[in-house]
C-alpha positions as CSV (number, residue, x, y, z in Angstrom):
1,X,32.6,16.4,23.2
2,X,32.4,17.1,19.4
3,X,32.9,13.4,18.6
4,X,30.1,12.5,21.0
5,X,27.7,15.0,19.4
6,X,28.7,13.9,15.9
7,X,28.1,10.2,16.8
8,X,24.7,11.0,18.3
9,X,23.8,13.0,15.2
10,X,24.8,10.1,12.8
11,X,22.8,7.6,14.9
12,X,19.7,9.8,14.8
13,X,20.1,10.3,11.0
14,X,20.5,6.6,10.5
15,X,17.4,5.8,12.6
16,X,15.3,8.2,10.5
17,X,16.5,6.7,7.3
18,X,15.6,3.2,8.5
19,X,12.0,4.1,9.1
20,X,11.5,6.1,5.9
21,X,10.3,3.1,3.8
22,X,6.6,3.1,2.9
23,X,5.1,0.0,4.5
24,X,1.4,-1.0,4.4
25,X,-0.2,0.4,7.5
26,X,-3.8,-0.6,6.8
27,X,-6.3,-1.2,4.0
28,X,-10.0,-1.0,3.2
29,X,-11.2,-3.8,2.9
30,X,-8.9,-4.9,5.7
31,X,-6.1,-7.4,5.2
32,X,-7.5,-10.9,5.6
33,X,-11.0,-9.5,6.2
34,X,-14.4,-10.3,4.7
35,X,-16.8,-7.7,3.4
36,X,-20.5,-8.5,2.7
37,X,-20.7,-6.8,-0.7
38,X,-18.3,-5.7,-3.5
39,X,-16.4,-2.5,-2.6
40,X,-16.0,0.2,-5.3
41,X,-12.3,0.5,-4.6
42,X,-9.5,-0.7,-2.4
43,X,-7.7,2.0,-0.3
44,X,-4.2,1.1,0.8
45,X,-2.7,3.4,3.4
46,X,1.1,3.5,3.8
47,X,3.5,4.8,6.5
48,X,5.1,7.3,4.2
49,X,4.1,9.4,1.2
50,X,4.3,7.7,-2.2
51,X,5.8,8.5,-5.6
52,X,2.8,8.3,-8.0
53,X,4.8,7.3,-11.1
54,X,6.3,4.3,-9.3
55,X,3.4,3.0,-7.2
56,X,0.9,0.5,-8.4
57,X,-1.4,-2.3,-7.3
58,X,-3.6,-4.9,-8.9
59,X,-6.4,-7.1,-7.7
60,X,-6.9,-10.6,-8.9
61,X,-9.6,-13.2,-8.4
62,X,-9.0,-16.9,-7.6
63,X,-8.4,-17.7,-11.2
64,X,-5.8,-14.9,-11.6
65,X,-8.0,-12.6,-13.6
66,X,-7.5,-8.8,-13.1
67,X,-10.4,-7.3,-11.2
68,X,-9.6,-3.6,-11.1
69,X,-11.6,-1.2,-13.4
70,X,-8.8,1.3,-13.8
71,X,-5.2,2.1,-12.9
72,X,-4.2,2.5,-9.2
73,X,-3.5,6.1,-8.2
74,X,-2.0,8.0,-5.3
75,X,-4.6,10.1,-3.6
76,X,-3.9,13.8,-4.2
77,X,-5.2,14.8,-0.8
78,X,-3.3,12.1,1.1
79,X,-0.1,11.0,-0.7
80,X,0.2,8.0,1.7
81,X,-2.9,6.4,0.1
82,X,-3.1,4.3,-3.0
83,X,-6.6,3.8,-4.4
84,X,-7.5,0.9,-6.7
85,X,-10.9,1.2,-8.6
86,X,-12.6,-2.2,-8.8
87,X,-15.0,-4.0,-11.1
88,X,-18.0,-5.6,-9.3
89,X,-16.6,-8.4,-7.3
90,X,-18.7,-11.6,-7.0
91,X,-18.4,-13.6,-3.8
92,X,-14.9,-15.1,-3.5
93,X,-11.3,-14.5,-2.4
94,X,-9.2,-11.8,-3.9
95,X,-5.5,-11.1,-3.9
96,X,-4.1,-7.6,-3.8
97,X,-0.5,-7.2,-5.0
98,X,1.1,-3.8,-4.4
99,X,4.4,-2.2,-5.3
100,X,5.3,1.3,-4.1
101,X,8.1,3.8,-3.9
102,X,8.2,6.3,-1.1
103,X,9.2,9.9,-1.6
104,X,12.7,9.0,-0.4
105,X,13.0,6.5,-3.3
106,X,12.8,3.3,-1.2
107,X,10.7,0.5,-2.8
108,X,8.5,-1.9,-1.0
109,X,6.0,-4.5,-2.1
110,X,3.6,-7.1,-0.7
111,X,0.3,-8.8,-1.1
112,X,-2.7,-9.9,0.9
113,X,-6.1,-11.4,0.4
114,X,-9.6,-10.4,1.4
115,X,-13.0,-12.1,0.8
116,X,-16.3,-10.9,-0.5
117,X,-19.3,-12.8,0.7
118,X,-20.9,-14.2,3.9
């Protein structure tokens, strides 16, 4: 009986660890979406809280120029959100590159695009 309980406990612990990574849950503007006017910032919401010192993002235009107006930062009120302040974005396609570390020290990264314009 003890062996069964120990095995179940290890399986449950392993399952929790597997889901501890911070994956992108949603963004504003939305992944692959189009907005009619330039947003002031991009808000990336993850599935776990982030380590501010090891979480970053940048936004680039079609020519590869950086379009953020400041450094990305973890929201103090919601540590699962990363906010990226933006310059005024003219119509076009923009690529967001993000790299984050969750509070359990797992790193994830990714990218997506969105459009500004009609």
